Each structure stands twice: as structure tokens, then as C-alpha cells.
C-alpha positions in Angstrom: 38.6 2.5 12.0 35.1 1.0 12.4 32.2 3.3 11.4 28.5 2.5 10.9 27.9 5.6 8.7 29.7 7.5 5.9 30.7 11.1 6.3 27.8 13.6 6.3 27.1 15.1 2.9 24.2 17.4 3.7 21.7 18.9 1.3 18.9 21.4 1.8 15.3 20.0 1.8 12.9 22.9 2.5 9.5 22.2 3.9 7.0 23.0 1.1 4.3 25.7 1.3 1.1 24.3 -0.1 -0.4 27.8 -0.5 2.2 29.4 -2.7 3.6 28.5 -6.0 6.9 26.5 -5.9 10.2 27.6 -7.2 10.7 25.6 -10.4 14.2 26.9 -11.1 13.3 27.9 -14.7 12.2 24.4 -15.8 9.8 24.3 -18.8 6.2 23.2 -18.4 6.8 20.8 -21.3 7.9 17.4 -20.2 10.3 15.8 -22.7 9.3 12.3 -21.8 5.6 12.9 -22.2 3.8 10.9 -24.9 2.7 13.1 -27.8 -0.8 11.4 -27.8 -1.4 11.9 -24.0 -4.3 14.3 -24.5 -6.1 11.8 -26.7 -5.5 9.0 -24.2 -7.0 11.0 -21.4 -10.0 12.1 -23.5 -10.6 8.4 -24.3 -10.6 7.4 -20.6 -12.9 10.2 -19.5 -15.3 10.1 -22.5 -15.8 6.3 -22.2 -16.3 6.6 -18.4 -18.8 9.4 -18.7 -20.7 7.8 -21.6 -21.1 4.5 -19.8 -22.2 6.3 -16.6 -24.7 8.5 -18.5 -26.3 5.5 -20.1 -26.4 3.5 -16.9 -27.8 6.4 -14.9 -30.5 7.0 -17.5 -31.6 3.4 -17.3 -31.5 3.5 -13.5 -33.6 6.6 -13.5 -36.2 4.6 -15.5 -36.1 1.9 -13.0 -36.9 4.1 -10.0 -38.3 7.3 -11.4 -40.2 6.4 -14.6 -43.4 8.0 -13.2 -41.9 11.0 -11.6 -38.9 11.9 -9.4 -39.1 11.0 -5.7 -36.7 12.0 -2.9 -35.5 8.5 -2.3 -35.4 7.9 -6.1 -33.2 10.9 -6.5 -30.9 9.9 -3.6 -30.4 6.4 -5.0 -29.8 7.8 -8.5 -27.1 10.1 -7.3 -25.4 7.4 -5.3 -25.6 4.9 -8.2 -24.1 7.5 -10.6 -21.1 8.0 -8.4 -20.6 4.3 -7.8 -21.0 3.4 -11.5 -18.6 6.2 -12.6 -16.1 4.6 -10.2 -16.2 1.2 -11.9 -16.6 2.7 -15.4 -13.4 4.8 -14.8 -11.6 1.6 -13.8 -12.9 -0.2 -16.9 -11.9 2.6 -19.3 -8.4 2.7 -17.9 -8.1 -1.1 -18.0 -9.3 -1.0 -21.6 -6.5 1.4 -22.5 -4.1 -0.9 -20.6 -5.3 -3.9 -22.4 -4.7 -2.3 -25.8 -1.3 -1.1 -24.6 -0.3 -4.6 -23.5 -1.1 -6.0 -26.9 0.4 -3.1 -28.8 3.7 -2.7 -27.0 4.5 -6.4 -26.8 6.8 -6.0 -23.9 8.2 -2.6 -25.0 8.8 0.0 -22.2 8.9 3.8 -22.0 12.1 5.7 -21.2 14.1 3.4 -23.5 14.3 0.6 -20.9 14.3 -2.8 -22.6 15.3 -5.9 -20.6 16.4 -7.5 -23.9 19.1 -4.9 -24.4 22.6 -5.4 -22.8 22.9 -4.2 -19.3 23.9 -0.5 -19.4 26.8 0.9 -17.4 26.2 3.3 -14.6 28.1 6.5 -13.9 26.3 7.9 -10.9 25.8 6.9 -7.3 22.5 5.4 -5.8 21.6 4.9 -2.2 19.4 1.8 -1.4 17.3 2.8 1.6 15.6 0.2 3.8 13.4 2.1 6.4 12.3 -0.2 9.2 10.0 0.3 12.2 9.8 -2.5 14.8 10.1 -5.2 12.1 11.8 -8.6 12.5 15.4 -7.5 11.7 16.4 -11.0 10.6 13.8 -11.1 7.9 14.4 -7.5 6.8 18.1 -7.9 6.5 17.8 -11.3 4.8 15.8 -9.6 2.1 18.4 -6.7 1.9 21.2 -9.3 1.6 19.4 -10.9 -1.3 19.1 -7.5 -3.1 22.8 -6.7 -2.3 23.9 -10.0 -3.8 21.7 -9.5 -6.9 23.2 -6.0 -7.5 26.7 -7.3 -7.0 26.0 -10.0 -9.6 25.5 -7.3 -12.2 29.1 -6.2 -11.7 28.0 -2.6 -10.8 27.9 -2.9 -7.0 30.4 0.0 -6.6 27.6 2.4 -7.6 25.4 1.5 -4.7 25.4 2.1 -1.0 23.0 0.4 1.4 21.4 2.1 4.4 19.3 0.5 7.1 17.2 3.4 8.4 15.7 2.4 11.8 12.8 4.1 13.5 12.4 1.2 15.9 11.1 1.9 19.3 11.2 -1.6 20.8 14.5 -1.9 22.7 14.9 -5.6 22.0 14.4 -5.1 18.3 16.7 -2.1 18.2 19.7 -4.0 19.6 18.9 -7.1 17.4 19.0 -4.7 14.4 22.5 -3.7 15.3 23.5 -7.3 15.7 22.0 -8.2 12.3 23.8 -5.2 10.8 27.1 -6.5 12.1 26.3 -9.9 10.8 25.4 -8.6 7.3 28.8 -6.8 7.1 30.6 -9.9 8.1 28.7 -12.1 5.6 29.4 -9.7 2.7 32.8 -8.6 3.8 31.7 -5.1 2.8 32.3 -2.4 5.4 32.4 0.5 2.9 28.9 0.3 1.3 26.6 -1.0 4.1 25.4 1.4 6.8 23.0 1.6 9.7 21.4 4.5 11.4 18.7 4.7 14.1 16.8 7.8 15.0 16.1 8.4 18.7 13.0 10.4 17.9 10.9 9.1 15.0 9.4 12.4 14.1 7.0 12.2 11.1 7.4 8.5 10.9 8.6 7.1 7.5 8.6 10.5 5.7 10.6 12.0 8.5 13.0 9.1 8.5 13.8 9.5 4.8 13.8 13.3 5.1 16.4 13.2 7.9 18.6 10.9 5.8 18.4 13.2 2.8 19.2 16.3 4.8 22.2 14.5 6.3 23.5 12.3 3.5 21.6 13.1 0.3 24.3 15.4 -1.1 26.5 12.4 -1.7 24.1 10.6 -4.0 22.3 11.2 -7.3 19.5 8.8 -6.7 17.8 6.7 -4.0 16.0 3.4 -4.2 13.3 3.4 -1.6 12.3 0.0 -0.2 9.7 -1.4 2.2 10.5 -4.0 4.8 9.2 -6.8 2.5 10.5 -5.4 -0.7 12.7 -7.4 -3.2 14.1 -6.2 -6.5 16.4 -7.8 -9.0 19.8 -6.2 -9.5 19.3 -6.2 -13.2 16.0 -4.2 -12.8 17.6 -1.7 -10.4 20.5 -1.0 -12.8 18.3 -0.5 -15.8 16.0 2.0 -13.9 19.1 3.9 -12.6 20.5 4.1 -16.1 17.2 5.5 -17.3 17.4 8.2 -14.6 20.8 9.1 -15.8 19.6 9.3 -19.4 16.6 11.4 -18.7 17.6 14.4 -16.5 14.0 15.7 -16.3 12.6 12.6 -14.7 12.2 12.8 -10.9 10.9 9.3 -10.1 10.4 5.9 -11.8 7.9 3.6 -10.1 8.0 -0.2 -10.8 5.0 -2.5 -10.4 5.7 -4.7 -7.4 4.4 -8.2 -7.8 3.0 -9.8 -4.6 4.8 -13.1 -3.8 5.4 -15.7 -1.1 1.8 -15.9 -0.1 0.9 -19.1 1.8 -2.5 -18.4 3.3 -5.6 -18.5 1.0 -6.1 -14.8 1.5 -2.5 -13.9 0.5 -2.7 -16.3 -2.5 -5.9 -14.6 -3.7 -4.2 -11.2 -3.4 -1.0 -12.3 -5.2 -3.0 -14.0 -8.0 -5.2 -11.0 -8.6 -2.2 -8.7 -8.5 -0.2 -10.8 -10.9 -3.0 -11.4 -13.5 -5.1 -8.3 -13.3 -2.4 -6.0 -12.0 -0.5 -5.5 -15.3 -3.7 -4.6 -17.2 -4.6 -2.0 -14.6 -1.0 -0.7 -14.3 -0.5 -0.5 -18.1 -3.7 1.5 -18.2 -2.8 4.1 -15.6 0.7 4.4 -17.0 -0.8 4.8 -20.5 -3.0 7.8 -19.6 -0.9 9.2 -16.7 2.1 9.5 -18.9 4.8 11.6 -17.3 2.5 12.5 -14.4 2.2 9.1 -12.7 2.0 8.3 -9.0 4.3 6.9 -6.3 3.5 4.0 -4.0 6.2 4.7 -1.4 8.6 1.8 -2.2 10.2 -0.1 -5.1 10.9 3.1 -6.9 14.1 5.0 -7.9 14.0 8.8 -7.1 16.2 11.6 -8.1 17.5 13.1 -4.9 17.7 16.6 -6.3 14.0 16.6 -7.3 12.9 15.0 -4.0 14.9 17.4 -1.8 13.9 20.4 -3.8 10.2 19.8 -3.9 9.0 17.0 -1.5 9.7 18.4 2.0 6.5 17.3 3.8 4.6 20.1 5.7 2.2 19.5 8.5 -1.4 20.2 7.8 -2.3 23.1 10.1 -5.5 24.7 11.4 -7.2 21.3 11.6 -6.8 18.8 14.5 -6.1 15.1 14.0 -6.9 12.9 12.2 -7.0 15.4 9.3 -4.3 17.8 10.6 -0.7 17.2 11.6 1.7 14.8 9.8 0.6 13.7 6.3 0.3 9.9 6.7 0.0 8.8 3.0 2.9 11.0 2.1 3.9 9.1 -1.1 1.1 10.4 -3.2 1.8 13.9 -2.0 5.6 13.6 -2.6 4.9 12.6 -6.3 2.4 15.4 -6.7 4.8 18.0 -5.3 7.7 16.8 -7.5 5.3 17.0 -10.5 4.3 20.5 -9.3 8.0 21.4 -9.5 8.0 20.2 -13.2 9.7 16.9 -12.7 8.4 13.9 -14.7 7.0 10.9 -12.7 6.9 7.6 -14.6 5.6 4.1 -14.0 7.1 1.2 -15.9 4.7 -1.8 -15.4 6.3 -4.0 -18.1 9.7 -4.1 -16.3 9.7 -7.3 -14.2 11.9 -7.9 -11.2 10.1 -5.9 -8.5 8.3 -7.8 -5.6 6.6 -7.4 -2.3 4.5 -9.5 0.1 0.8 -9.3 1.1 -0.6 -9.3 4.6 -1.7 -12.9 5.4 -5.3 -12.2 6.4 -8.2 -9.9 6.0 -7.7 -8.8 9.7 -4.1 -7.8 9.0 -5.0 -5.9 5.8 -7.8 -4.1 7.7 -5.2 -2.8 10.3 -3.0 -1.5 7.5 -6.0 -0.1 5.6 -7.2 1.8 8.7 -3.9 3.9 8.5 -4.1 4.2 4.7 -7.7 5.3 5.0 -6.8 8.2 7.3 -3.9 9.1 5.1 -6.0 9.2 2.0 -8.8 11.2 3.6 -6.2 13.7 4.6 -5.6 14.3 0.9 -8.8 16.3 0.9 -6.7 19.0 2.6 -3.9 18.7 0.0 -6.0 18.8 -3.2 -6.3 22.7 -3.2 -2.5 23.0 -3.2 -1.5 25.9 -5.4 0.1 24.9 -8.7 -0.8 21.2 -8.4 -1.3 19.3 -11.7 -4.9 18.3 -12.3 -3.7 14.7 -12.8 -2.2 14.8 -9.3 -5.5 16.0 -8.0 -7.2 13.1 -9.7 -4.7 10.7 -8.0 -5.7 12.0 -4.6 -9.4 12.0 -5.4 -9.0 8.4 -6.5 -7.3 7.5 -3.3 -10.1 9.1 -1.3 -12.6 7.3 -3.4 -11.1 4.0 -2.7 -12.4 4.3 0.9 -15.5 6.6 0.4 -17.1 4.1 -2.0 -17.7 1.6 0.8 -20.0 3.9 2.8 -21.7 4.9 -0.4 -22.3 1.3 -1.3 -23.7 0.6 2.1 -25.9 3.7 1.9 -27.2 2.6 -1.5 -28.3 -0.8 0.0 -30.1 1.0 2.9 -31.8 3.4 0.6 -32.8 0.5 -1.6 -34.6 -1.1 1.4 -36.3 2.2 2.1 -37.5 2.5 -1.5 -39.1 -0.9 -1.3 -40.5 -0.1 2.2 -42.0 3.1 0.8 -43.7 1.1 -2.0 -45.1 -1.3 0.6 -46.4 1.3 3.1 -47.2 4.5 1.2 -50.6 4.5 -0.5 -50.1 5.1 -4.2 -51.9 7.9 -6.1 -53.1 6.5 -9.3 -54.4 9.8 -10.7 -52.2 12.8 -10.0 -52.6 16.5 -10.8 -55.7 18.5 -11.8 -55.9 17.3 -15.4 -58.2 14.4 -16.2 -56.3 11.4 -17.5 -57.6 8.3 -19.2 -55.1 5.8 -17.7 -53.9 5.6 -14.0 -50.3 6.2 -12.9 -49.0 2.9 -11.6 -46.0 3.6 -9.3 -43.5 0.7 -9.5 -39.9 -0.4 -9.7 -39.4 -2.0 -13.1 -37.9 -5.5 -12.2 -36.9 -6.3 -15.8 -35.1 -3.1 -16.4 -33.5 -3.4 -13.0 -32.1 -6.8 -14.1 -30.6 -5.3 -17.2 -29.0 -2.5 -15.2 -27.6 -5.1 -12.8 -26.2 -7.1 -15.7 -24.6 -4.0 -17.2 -23.0 -3.1 -13.9 -21.6 -6.6 -13.5 -20.2 -6.6 -17.0 -18.4 -3.2 -16.4 -17.2 -4.4 -13.0 -15.8 -7.7 -14.2 -14.5 -6.6 -17.6 -11.0 -5.8 -16.4 -10.6 -9.4 -15.2 -11.9 -10.7 -18.6 -9.5 -8.4 -20.4 -6.6 -9.6 -18.3 -7.5 -13.2 -19.1 -7.6 -12.4 -22.8 -4.2 -10.6 -22.6 -2.9 -13.9 -21.1 -3.3 -15.5 -24.6 -0.6 -13.2 -25.9 1.8 -13.7 -22.9 3.2 -17.3 -22.9 5.2 -16.8 -19.7 2.2 -15.7 -17.7 -0.2 -18.2 -19.3 2.2 -21.1 -18.5 3.0 -19.8 -15.1 -0.7 -19.7 -14.1 -1.2 -23.3 -15.2 -2.6 -22.7 -18.7 -5.6 -20.8 -20.0 -8.3 -23.0 -18.4 -6.6 -23.3 -15.0 -6.2 -19.5 -15.0 -9.8 -19.1 -15.9 -10.8 -21.4 -13.0 -8.5 -19.4 -10.7 -10.2 -16.2 -11.9 -13.6 -17.7 -11.2 -12.5 -18.8 -7.7 -10.9 -15.4 -6.9 -14.1 -13.6 -8.1 -16.4 -15.8 -6.0 -14.4 -15.5 -2.8 -13.5 -11.9 -3.5 -17.2 -11.2 -4.0 -18.1 -12.8 -0.6 -15.3 -10.8 1.1 -16.4 -7.5 -0.5 -19.3 -6.8 1.9 -17.1 -7.6 4.9 -14.5 -5.2 3.6 -17.3 -2.7 2.9 -18.3 -2.7 6.6 -14.6 -2.6 7.7 -13.9 0.4 5.5 -17.2 2.2 6.4 -16.4 1.9 10.1 -12.9 3.2 9.5 -14.2 6.2 7.6 -16.7 7.0 10.3 -14.2 6.6 13.1 -11.8 8.9 11.3 -14.5 11.5 10.7 -15.3 11.3 14.4 -11.7 12.2 15.2 -10.1 8.9 16.1 -6.4 8.7 15.0 -5.2 5.4 13.6 -1.7 5.7 15.0 1.2 3.8 13.4 1.9 0.2 14.2 4.2 -2.4 12.6 2.6 -4.6 10.1 2.3 -8.4 10.8 4.2 -10.1 8.0 4.8 -13.6 9.4 2.0 -16.1 8.9 0.6 -17.4 12.2 -2.4 -19.4 13.2 -5.4 -17.2 14.1 -7.6 -18.8 16.8 -11.2 -19.3 15.8 -12.4 -17.5 18.9 -10.4 -14.4 17.8 -12.1 -14.4 14.5 -15.5 -14.7 16.2 -14.6 -11.8 18.5 -13.6 -9.6 15.6 -16.4 -10.5 13.1 -19.6 -11.3 15.0 -20.8 -7.8 14.4 -20.5 -8.2 10.7 -22.6 -11.4 10.9 -25.2 -9.7 13.2 -25.5 -6.8 10.8 -26.0 -9.2 7.9 -28.8 -11.0 9.8 -30.5 -7.7 10.7 -30.3 -6.5 7.1 -31.5 -9.8 5.8 -34.5 -9.9 8.2 -35.4 -6.3 7.2 -35.1 -7.1 3.5 -37.3 -10.2 3.8 -40.0 -8.3 5.8 -40.1 -5.7 3.1 -40.1 -8.0 0.1 -38.9 -11.5 -0.8 -37.7 -10.1 -4.1 -35.6 -7.5 -2.4 -34.1 -10.3 -0.1 -33.1 -12.4 -3.1 -31.7 -9.3 -4.9 -29.5 -8.6 -1.9 -28.4 -12.3 -1.4 -24.8 -11.8 -2.6 -24.2 -9.1 0.0 -26.1 -10.9 2.8 -24.3 -14.2 2.1 -20.9 -12.6 2.5 -21.9 -11.0 5.8 -23.5 -14.1 7.2 -20.4 -16.2 6.3 -18.0 -13.5 7.6 -16.6 -15.6 10.5 -15.9 -18.9 8.6 -14.8 -17.0 5.5 -12.2 -14.9 7.4 -11.0 -18.0 9.3 -10.7 -20.2 6.1 -8.9 -17.5 4.1 -6.4 -16.9 6.9 -5.4 -20.6 6.8 -2.2 -21.9 5.2 -3.8 -25.3 4.8 -6.4 -24.1 2.3 -3.7 -22.0 0.5 -1.5 -25.1 0.2 -4.5 -27.1 -1.1 -5.2 -24.6 -3.9 -1.5 -24.6 -4.9 -1.5 -28.5 -4.9 -4.4 -28.6 -7.4 -2.9 -25.8 -9.5 -5.2 -23.0 -8.6 -4.2 -19.4 -7.8 -0.6 -20.1 -8.9 1.6 -17.5 -10.5 4.8 -17.7 -12.7 7.0 -16.6 -9.8 6.1 -19.9 -8.1 6.4 -22.2 -11.1 9.7 -20.6 -12.3 11.2 -18.8 -9.3 13.2 -15.7 -10.3 16.8 -15.3 -9.1 16.0 -12.7 -6.4 13.3 -14.9 -4.9 15.7 -17.9 -4.8 18.3 -15.7 -3.1 15.7 -14.4 -0.6 14.5 -17.9 0.2 18.0 -19.1 1.0 18.7 -16.1 3.2 15.4 -16.4 5.0 16.1 -20.1 5.7 19.4 -19.2 7.3 17.7 -16.9 9.9 14.4 -18.8 10.3 15.3 -20.0 13.8 16.6 -16.7 15.0 14.4 -14.8 17.3 14.6 -11.3 18.9 16.1 -11.7 22.4 16.2 -9.4 25.4 18.4 -6.4 24.4 20.8 -6.7 27.4 21.3 -10.5 26.9 22.1 -9.8 23.2 24.6 -7.1 24.1 26.4 -8.8 27.0 28.1 -11.5 25.0 29.2 -9.4 22.1 32.0 -6.8 22.6 31.7 -5.6 19.0 28.0 -5.0 19.4 28.6 -3.1 22.7 31.1 -0.9 21.0 28.7 -0.3 18.0 25.8 0.4 20.3 27.8 2.8 22.4 28.9 4.7 19.3 25.3 5.6 18.4 24.4 7.0 21.9 23.6 10.7 22.4 25.5 12.8 25.0 24.6 12.1 28.6 21.9 14.3 30.2 23.2 17.6 31.5 21.8 19.7 34.4 18.7 21.5 33.3 17.8 18.9 30.6 14.4 17.2 30.7 14.1 14.4 33.2 13.1 10.9 32.1 11.4 9.1 35.0 11.9 5.7 33.4 15.6 6.3 33.3 15.8 7.3 37.0 13.7 4.3 38.1 15.8 2.0 35.8 19.0 3.3 37.4 17.7 2.6 40.9 16.7 -0.9 39.8 20.3 -1.5 38.4 21.7 -0.3 41.8 19.5 -2.8 43.6 20.0 -5.8 41.3 22.3 -8.6 42.4 23.2 -9.7 38.9 22.5 -9.2 35.3 19.7 -11.8 35.0 17.8 -10.2 37.9 18.2 -6.8 36.3 16.7 -8.1 33.0 13.8 -9.5 34.9 12.8 -6.4 36.9 13.3 -3.8 34.2 10.1 -2.7 32.3 10.0 -2.1 28.5 10.2 1.7 28.9 12.9 1.5 31.5 15.0 -0.7 29.3 14.5 1.7 26.4 15.7 4.7 28.5 18.7 2.9 29.9 19.9 1.7 26.5 20.3 5.4 25.4 22.9 6.0 28.1 26.6 4.9 28.2 26.5 5.3 31.9 23.6 3.0 32.3 25.1 0.5 29.9 28.4 0.4 31.9 26.5 0.0 35.2 24.6 -3.0 33.7 27.8 -4.6 32.4 29.5 -4.2 35.7 26.9 -6.4 37.4 27.8 -10.0 38.1 26.7 -12.5 35.4 
């Protein structure tokens, strides 16, 4: 008998109360997998961060307030201190990561070592692929590559695969079902590949996973959460699952996904930075986070018992959107709640074989960032949660800071202009107070000391990149894969220059996002554009002329105040003035291909493609010409698909149930249509969605002449 889902194996997943202590079921506060030197590591990171910040703030105070504190001087000092601590904290963490990279020499925590023979598994893992209005051909091609890679390990019997659809587009929905049937036929596996679509996508991705756990979670020990663009080697997955079996107190193991398959210049910049600097940064946070690490929502193996017990997402009450309601950046919160329940959370940055893709342009990443920004700002409501680990609170503060730093940076620039304007317009008092003094008080900003503060800031800001380049000397695979030491250095230089020019544009984008969220505008939840497509120049002009105009206004204002101030602000002004051509060029595949041709911004996964990426490329080529068709046209020629689709449908509406106007209008249109083609032409998107949820409507359509 054909079935798209296994028998239900329900498990309880209570919604958590953030204002009361959780039930920890007698588990000890001591985490068995915690490093014995964790306290010293954390002291190192915070002491280095605070010492650097104290010194830099002292010097900055001399720059602006050497002859007495002023209101503007105090404001700029406070802003500078916050911004400098942000980069100093990143530097200190990266320094720890750099040392760990050199010390471990490829070793991993939790006893995972890719050099060891592949361990045997004894427990069951569900591989979960949530999808929301994504191209089903691309999504299932990637899942097929993961499936084949797991089967190649010889341990495929320990894994079931679930496509968890929250799709609302009716054409994509039916295409998903067709792709699911095709995947089963390709693999010949009808016992381990399943498909489920929710008719109401309550709480989005968190609700999607939560519904699966409550319905099927009792039949599995672990789940591997994926994103629509995720890829993972079967070998890597087996080793992580084995580590979960070996360490019963571990709730989650997060891999470090490497960005791959970038073709535009922007995507290539992202993947080079992630591949070269990413390990140093990830080693660092894994080093001082220890068993209290974070979760990024995908490419991680999770113990279902821990997740169901502690990670039921509550709604944030008493506050309207965008801060209230569903928690959007739920992954951070899920990790924090599991840690609150005394489960260990680990990151294993040295284990390769985990991949994802990057948005192809700054415009696409800005759309995604708008949603992440709202989700991270929501964490301000979660930080006071009772019983939360202080490290988890830092995770959330860091996530908030990733977006709040942009408005602070912009504010520091504006205050800097005001300080210079004050020096220009306000008459100085050379002799202050009642005491007679021999020498006058000359109010001024010390340009020499300001230069030294700027140099110190740049050194701390760029040090993680330099440390990553030095670490490359001790990593032959990475060094060779990036074209050698000097090619890699040239790529770092190119990425730093372009990234520096893009930074002011991103600053304005994030600042506008923060302001709009604080004003109450919800970001919604849209599918991410993953395919590369040409962006017309006129669209770039439409989206970024404001950034250029703002740069012109700021530049004119700086020049009118002081030519020295203008030249001081040149790096920021240049990025804003070049916003339109810069976004257009970085969105281009042509410039990305040129960089690859001359050996810049290349990564090892391109020069020596791993097995999973080869499998994925083959599968993507097979479906590259497939497009999402009209839902009814896809159904009408496929009896198996009709039967599958009908098996998912809910019971027909009963008297007294809510009335769907789109369904009623759609049924009238089916009555009046002369044939199937005419019906497909006159039905709207919403009417089609409503009709596809009814067996009665489906039968009526199929009864029409072709």
C-alpha cells in the first residue's frame, strides 16, 4: 500500500514558560563534555577585550576632551567605546581561535576524528528538509545528493528523510508532490523517504519542525535539520550522529557550513571570507563557548528528547509586533532553552563536509537580513528568561549588536561632523574659571593622536583576517585550494577593499531596518531568492539612489565644515557615492567568473570538489530545465500524482464551518468553464489554492473536457 508518511509516533513538546524555571529532570549543572579550562578561556576573551577597549577609549578621550569634557565629546566617547569593544571582542575571540587552530592540528572535541574508521550507528535519525515556496527541483536535487552520500556509508538504514512543506504557492505545492514521487522512483526507496505539507503554516519554520516532532518525533533519537540550500557529506553526518550516541548529555552538535557554489562577485566574496576567516572565528567561539555554544538553525544534529523537552517555542506576549508574537530567530532561543535545561550544545568547526549557499547579491542579503534583524531585536524580550545561562544571554546580545552597531556607527559619523562644526562656529574661551592662569586653554581636536587611534582601530578590526592568513601557512589543503599564500593574500586584499566599500551601504540598510522595526513595521516571511539572475541597472538605481544621495549630502556637509573632516570620512563617503555601480558590479556573474579565471577569491571546494558537491552538481544538472508549471496541468497527466495529492487533503467542509469565498468563486468558475485549459486561465492564485484543498473540486476539474 502506497503511503507518503510513516505511522505516527507522537511525543510531547510543551511550550516553554520564560518566566519560571524549567524542569531539568534531575540533570546535574556540571556538563561532562565541558572543557576543564573553560573559565580561563572566557577570562582571556573578556580581559583582552576590556583592556584594549579601555586603552583605546582613554586615547579617544584625549583626542576630543583633553581640555575638559563637553557634551558632544562625551557622546562620541560613549559611542566609540561601544563600537571598539565590539571589534575588540571579535579580535580576542579570533585570537583564541587562531591559537586553537594551531594547537589542535585538526583534532576535534567530542572524540570525533575524520581520520578514524567510520563508526557504526545503533540509533535512528530523521533528516528534515523544511521548505517554503522554494524551487522543489533544486531542493530535492540537494536532498538526493545527501541521500546518496549517506547510502554510500553503508548506514542508510539508520536514516529517514522528510520533506516538510510549508508552501503556500499552489503551483509549487503540486510540483513538490511530483518531485517527491520522482525522488522515490529514482532511489527505489519507498520506506525511508516521506513528504508532508501543512495546510496552515503556523509559526513558520519553528512551527513546521514542532509539528513534525509532536507527530513523529517519538520514533527517532536524533534529527538532522537542513535548510533549502544545505548539503552535508554522509561521512560527516554519521560521525556526528555517533558522537550524539556516545555523549548522552549532548543536546545539539552544530557544524560550520562552508558557503559554496557562488557565481556572482558578491557571492564569491561571501564564500571566500567564510572559508578563510570563518574557521578562525568559529574555532574561537567554540573555544570559549565550550559546551554552551549556539545553533544557526540548520546543518546540525539535535537530540529529539532534548529539543522536545525544552525547546517548545512560546509567543512573546504583552507586546505587539514586531517585538511580540512568534519568535522569528528561533534557533538562538532553542539552543538557549536546551542549555537552560542542562543539555550541552557544541560546535565542531574542524569537521568538514557541511555546506550552504549565499544570496547572490547585496539586495538579496538585505531582504534576508531584514527578517533576521527583527528576529534578533526580539531577543531583547528573551534575555530576561529565568534560568538562562549567562553565555546564552551573551549569544543574544551579540545577535542584537550585529544590527545595532550600524545605527551607532552612523550616529558616530554625524556626531563627528557636529564636533567639527562646533569647533568652527563656537567662540573658544582661552581663559576659563576664576583662577588666573599663565597660559591659555586652546580647545582643539588632536589630529596626530586621532591618527593613532584610527590606526589602532584598523589593526584590531583587520587582525582576524591577518590571523586567518597566517593560519593558512599551517593548513596545506586550504593554502593550495586558495591558490597559494600570495594569491590568498591578494584575495584578502580585494575582499577587504570591496567589503570596506560595501560596509557603509550595509550600514544604511541595517540602520533603516532597525528604525522601521522600532517604528512597528513587521518584516513578514518571504522565500529567499537562491537562483542567480540578471538584475537590471534601473532596478539597482531605484533601490540605491537614496544611499548615493545621502553620501552626497554627508560629503557636502563635511566639506563645508572642514576639508580635513571630509578627507577623514572619505572611505565612508566613497562607498555611498559608488553604491549604484558597486551593487550592480558585485551582483554580476561576469565579474565573479573573471575573478575565478585569474585565481582570485577561489576556495578549496572549487579546486578539489568534495564528493557531496559533485553529487549535487550532477543532480542539479538533471533538473536544470525543469520549471514549476500550473498546478492543474501538472496533476492532470499523472494519475499517481492525483492519488497522492488526494490522500493529503483534509475532510470536506461541513455545514457551520468557516466559508472560504475563494473556494466558492472557484467552484462557480469551474461550473462555467468549457474545458480544463479555460479553467486554468480564469482561476486566480487564491482560488486555485482553495480548490486544490478539496477532493470535490479536484474531481470537478478532472471531469472537464481536455
